[in-house]
C-alpha positions in Angstrom: -15.3 3.3 -4.6 -14.7 4.9 -1.3 -11.2 6.2 -0.5 -10.3 6.1 3.1 -8.4 9.3 3.6 -8.6 12.7 1.6 -5.1 14.0 1.9 -1.7 13.0 0.9 -1.6 9.6 -0.7 -5.5 9.5 -1.0 -4.9 12.0 -3.7 -2.7 9.7 -5.4 -5.3 6.9 -5.3 -7.7 9.3 -7.0 -5.2 10.0 -9.7 -5.2 6.0 -10.3 -8.5 5.9 -10.5 -8.5 8.8 -12.9 -6.0 7.0 -15.3 -8.4 4.1 -15.4 -11.3 5.8 -16.0 -12.9 4.4 -13.0 -14.3 7.7 -11.2 -17.9 6.9 -11.1 -19.3 7.2 -7.7 -15.8 7.8 -6.1 -15.9 9.5 -2.5 -13.4 10.0 0.2 -13.7 9.2 4.1 -12.1 11.7 6.6 -13.2 11.9 10.1 -10.0 13.3 11.4 -9.3 16.5 9.4 -11.6 19.3 10.3 -10.3 21.2 7.4 -11.4 18.6 4.8 -15.1 18.9 4.4 -17.7 19.2 1.5 -16.4 18.0 -1.7 -12.5 17.3 -2.9 -11.8 19.3 -5.9 -15.4 20.5 -5.9 -16.4 17.0 -7.0 -16.0 14.1 -4.8 -17.9 14.0 -1.7 -16.0 13.5 1.6 -17.8 11.7 4.2 -17.4 12.4 7.6 -19.3 9.8 9.8 -19.6 5.9 10.0 -23.4 6.4 9.2 -22.7 8.1 6.1 -20.1 5.1 5.3 -22.9 2.8 6.2 -25.4 4.5 3.9 -22.8 4.7 0.8 -21.9 0.8 1.2 -25.8 0.0 0.9 -26.7 2.5 -1.4 -23.8 3.2 -3.7 -20.8 0.8 -3.6 -19.4 -1.3 -1.0 -16.1 -1.2 -2.5 -13.3 0.6 -0.6 -9.5 1.2 -0.7 -7.1 2.8 1.6 -5.5 6.0 0.8 -3.1 6.1 3.8 0.3 4.7 3.8 1.2 3.4 7.4 1.2 -0.5 7.3 -0.3 -1.0 10.9 -3.0 1.7 10.2 -3.8 0.2 7.0 -4.6 -3.2 8.6 -6.9 -1.6 11.3 -8.5 0.2 8.6 -9.3 -2.6 6.6 -10.6 -4.4 9.8 -12.9 -1.5 10.5 -14.5 -1.0 6.9 -14.7 -4.5 6.1 -16.8 -4.9 9.3 -19.1 -2.1 8.0 -20.0 -4.2 5.2 -17.0 -2.8 2.7 -15.3 -4.8 0.1 -11.4 -4.4 0.2 -10.4 -3.7 -3.2 -7.2 -2.9 -5.1 -6.4 -0.1 -7.4 -4.1 -0.8 -9.9 -2.6 1.9 -12.2 -3.0 1.2 -16.2 0.3 2.9 -16.2 2.1 0.2 -14.2 3.8 -2.7 -16.1 3.0 -5.9 -14.7 4.3 -9.4 -16.0 1.7 -11.9 -17.8 3.2 -15.1 -15.9 2.5 -16.5 -12.3 1.8 -13.2 -10.8 -0.7 -12.9 -7.8 -2.0 -9.4 -6.5 -4.3 -9.9 -3.5 -7.0 -7.8 -2.4 -6.8 -4.2 -1.2 -3.3 -3.5 -2.8 -2.4 -0.1 -4.4 -0.1 -0.5 -7.1 0.9 3.0 -8.5 1.9 4.7 -11.7 5.4 3.5 -13.1 5.6 0.4 -11.0 7.2 -2.4 -12.8 6.4 -6.1 -11.6 8.1 -8.8 -13.8 6.8 -12.4 -13.2 6.3 -15.1 -10.4 5.4 -12.0 -8.0 3.3 -12.7 -5.2 2.0 -9.4 -3.2 0.0 -9.9 -0.2 -3.5 -8.2 0.9 -3.2 -4.4 1.5 0.1 -3.9 0.3 1.3 -0.5 -1.3 3.6 -0.5 -4.3 4.4 3.2 -4.8 5.3 5.2 -7.6 8.2 3.7 -9.8 9.0 1.0 -7.8 10.4 -2.3 -9.2 9.9 -6.0 -8.4 12.0 -8.7 -9.8 11.1 -12.2 -10.5 10.0 -14.9 -7.9 9.4 -12.4 -5.2 7.2 -12.7 -2.1 5.9 -9.5 -0.6 3.7 -9.9 2.5 0.5 -8.4 3.7 0.5 -4.6 4.4 3.6 -3.8 3.1 4.5 -0.3 2.4 7.2 0.4 -0.6 7.8 4.1 -0.7 8.6 5.5 -4.1 11.7 4.2 -6.1 12.1 1.1 -4.3 13.9 -1.7 -6.2 13.6 -5.4 -5.3 15.7 -7.7 -7.0 14.9 -11.4 -7.6 14.1 -14.2 -5.2 13.5 -11.6 -2.3 11.0 -12.1 0.3 9.4 -9.1 2.8 7.4 -10.1 5.6 4.2 -8.4 6.6 4.1 -4.9 8.0 7.4 -4.0 6.9 8.0 -0.3 5.5 10.6 0.0 2.7 11.8 3.6 2.5 12.2 5.7 -0.6 15.0 4.5 -3.2 16.0 1.6 -1.1 17.3 -1.3 -2.9 17.2 -5.2 -1.9 19.8 -7.3 -3.6 18.9 -11.0 -5.0 17.5 -14.0 -2.5 17.2 -11.4 0.3 14.7 -12.1 3.1 13.2 -9.6 5.2 11.2 -10.3 8.3 8.0 -8.9 9.7 7.6 -5.4 11.1 10.9 -4.1 9.7 11.8 -0.5 8.8 14.3 -0.1 5.9 15.6 3.6 5.9 15.4 5.5 2.7 18.5 5.0 0.4 19.6 1.8 1.9 21.0 -1.1 0.2 20.1 -4.3 1.6 22.8 -6.9 1.1 21.8 -9.7 3.6 19.0 -11.1 5.5 17.0 -8.9 8.2 15.4 -10.4 11.0 11.8 -9.5 12.4 11.2 -6.4 14.6 14.2 -4.1 13.5 15.2 -0.9 11.6 18.2 -1.1 9.2 20.0 1.7 7.4 23.0 2.4 5.5 25.1 1.2 2.6 25.2 -1.7 3.2 22.4 -1.6 5.5 22.8 -2.6 8.9 20.3 -3.0 12.2 20.3 0.4 13.8 17.7 -0.5 16.4 15.3 -3.4 17.6 11.5 -2.6 17.4 8.9 -3.9 19.8 6.9 -6.7 18.2 3.4 -5.7 16.7 0.3 -6.4 18.7 -2.7 -6.5 16.6 
């Protein structure tokens, strides 16, 4: 498994692989930070070039996951490394509690320690569900969504693609969130939110409009 990124969240992804006893052939890719070289924790190689990635994909494993949180950047990295021959792969902590009925977790998701997912939950490609989040029944989470630690999504909610839900935010039941939305940390969302905006507060209200995404 190649983890894209070698700082911050990438280290938390490594912990999930450790928990799951799937550390064989783990490596990192970081061509941005000059202070990240050699081996992380003196054990895991850090690749610095596309040529090294291509060699890794052909000789070791073509599976990769993304150790970076930003929704748009996650999409761009997914496109880049898939084009290089990689297989976008989910990492799901065995310390997450996931219901047994009607759930669908698509490729490239990161489901972290302490997450609780009940039943009939759909999670789109490339979505990050961070530490200790909860997702209630009959929810639909879009692609490349980022849920920060401690987010609580009540039943029958829908979250659009590329939305970022801040730490400890809460969605009440039957809420629909549009695409490209930022929900501030600690917000309590009590009514539907349209595309391309930032909301904050208790109850959450629109604070500003965002430019539509151009991907």
